[in-house]
C-alpha positions as CSV (number, residue, x, y, z in Angstrom):
1,M,14.3,5.1,1.3
2,D,14.1,8.8,0.8
3,H,10.3,8.7,0.8
4,L,10.1,7.8,4.5
5,L,10.2,11.3,5.8
6,H,7.9,12.8,8.5
7,L,7.2,9.5,10.3
8,D,6.1,11.3,13.4
9,R,3.4,13.2,11.5
10,T,0.0,12.0,10.5
11,L,-1.8,12.0,7.1
12,D,-4.0,14.8,8.4
13,D,-0.8,16.8,8.8
14,L,0.8,15.8,5.5
15,D,-2.2,15.3,3.2
16,P,-4.4,18.4,3.6
17,P,-7.1,19.3,4.1
18,R,-7.7,17.6,7.5
19,W,-10.7,15.4,7.3
20,S,-13.7,16.4,9.4
21,P,-15.1,13.6,11.7
22,P,-17.0,10.9,10.0
23,A,-20.8,11.1,9.9
24,P,-22.6,9.4,12.8
25,D,-23.9,6.8,10.4
26,A,-20.6,6.1,8.7
27,T,-19.5,2.5,8.1
28,R,-16.9,0.9,10.2
29,L,-14.5,1.2,7.3
30,V,-15.0,4.9,6.9
31,R,-14.6,5.4,10.6
32,K,-11.4,3.3,10.5
33,V,-9.9,5.3,7.7
34,H,-10.7,8.6,9.4
35,E,-9.0,7.3,12.6
36,L,-5.9,6.1,10.7
37,R,-5.4,9.6,9.2
38,R,-4.7,10.8,12.8
39,V,-2.1,8.1,13.6
40,P,1.6,9.0,13.2
41,L,3.0,7.2,10.1
42,R,5.5,5.4,12.2
43,A,2.7,3.7,14.2
44,L,0.8,2.4,11.2
45,G,1.0,-1.4,11.1
46,P,0.6,-3.8,8.1
47,A,-3.2,-4.0,8.5
48,D,-3.5,-0.2,8.7
49,L,-1.4,0.2,5.6
50,R,-3.4,-2.4,3.8
51,T,-6.6,-0.5,4.6
52,L,-5.2,2.9,3.5
53,V,-3.7,1.5,0.3
54,S,-6.9,-0.3,-0.5
55,Q,-8.9,2.8,0.0
56,R,-6.4,4.9,-1.9
57,V,-5.8,7.3,1.0
58,G,-2.5,9.2,1.4
59,L,-0.8,7.1,-1.2
60,P,2.4,9.2,-1.6
61,Y,3.0,8.6,2.1
62,V,1.7,5.1,2.7
63,L,3.0,3.4,-0.5
64,P,6.7,3.8,0.6
65,L,5.8,2.3,4.0
66,A,4.0,-0.6,2.4
67,V,6.8,-1.3,-0.1
68,R,9.4,-1.2,2.7
69,L,7.5,-4.1,4.4
70,L,6.9,-5.9,1.2
71,L,10.6,-5.9,0.2
72,E,11.3,-7.6,3.5
73,E,8.4,-10.1,3.3
74,P,6.5,-9.9,0.0
75,L,3.8,-12.3,1.0
76,L,3.2,-10.7,4.4
77,D,-0.3,-11.5,5.8
78,A,-1.4,-8.0,6.8
79,Y,-4.9,-8.9,7.9
80,F,-6.9,-11.2,5.6
81,Y,-4.5,-13.7,4.0
82,E,-1.0,-14.2,2.9
83,G,-0.1,-11.6,0.3
84,D,-3.0,-9.3,1.0
85,L,-0.8,-6.2,1.4
86,L,1.1,-7.1,-1.8
87,L,-2.1,-7.4,-3.8
88,A,-3.6,-4.2,-2.4
89,T,-0.3,-2.4,-3.3
90,T,0.0,-3.7,-6.8
91,Q,-3.7,-2.8,-7.6
92,V,-3.1,0.9,-6.9
93,P,-3.6,2.8,-10.2
94,A,-0.5,3.4,-12.2
95,P,-0.6,7.2,-11.8
96,A,0.0,6.8,-8.0
97,W,3.4,5.4,-8.8
98,T,4.5,8.4,-11.0
99,F,6.6,10.0,-8.3
100,L,7.8,6.6,-6.9
101,P,9.2,4.8,-9.9
102,D,12.2,3.5,-7.9
103,L,9.9,1.9,-5.4
104,A,7.7,0.4,-8.1
105,E,10.8,-1.1,-9.8
106,R,12.0,-2.6,-6.5
107,L,8.6,-4.1,-5.9
108,R,8.5,-5.5,-9.4
109,T,11.9,-7.2,-8.8
110,A,10.6,-8.6,-5.5
111,I,7.5,-10.0,-7.2
112,T,9.5,-11.6,-10.1
113,A,11.7,-13.3,-7.5
114,L,8.7,-15.0,-5.8
115,P,8.5,-18.8,-6.4
116,E,5.8,-19.8,-8.8
117,A,4.4,-22.1,-6.1
118,A,4.0,-19.3,-3.7
119,I,2.1,-17.2,-6.2
120,S,-0.2,-20.1,-7.1
121,D,-1.2,-20.4,-3.5
122,L,-2.6,-16.9,-3.5
123,P,-6.3,-16.3,-4.0
124,G,-7.9,-16.6,-7.5
125,G,-6.8,-13.8,-9.8
126,A,-3.7,-12.9,-7.7
127,A,-1.2,-14.2,-10.2
128,E,-2.8,-12.2,-13.0
129,A,-2.9,-9.0,-10.9
130,L,0.8,-9.4,-10.0
131,A,1.7,-10.1,-13.7
132,R,-0.2,-6.9,-14.7
133,F,1.8,-4.9,-12.2
134,V,5.1,-6.3,-13.3
135,A,4.2,-5.7,-17.0
136,R,3.3,-2.0,-16.4
137,P,5.6,0.2,-18.4
138,E,8.0,2.1,-16.2
139,S,7.0,5.7,-15.6
140,P,9.4,8.3,-17.1
141,R,11.6,9.8,-14.5
């Protein structure tokens, strides 16, 4: 995947400006996202990617990493439940995929190959969310 460049760099390096430290009264989630921006991309695990994707942070850099994992194991349990990374990734707004149409298409293909029984085992609303992602019109190249 051509998008997997700079794996030894951090989001603070690649996605300026660098974020200042979180406020002392910041939530655990805010502190976690700030911390993840200082982790080299290669060291981000599935749960980290799920957090960053869900919070829409560094998407040009983290979406390719998430899709790479999902192509290998679409229903990967990143942290909360089976398929949580897939659902977080497919719920990213369409404009984030503008420069990654090949990855979006590969993810659509992986989703359509999933057995219906596996999709029905996902939390409520997941089947509809996946169907919406698959039905999105392809972005012009």
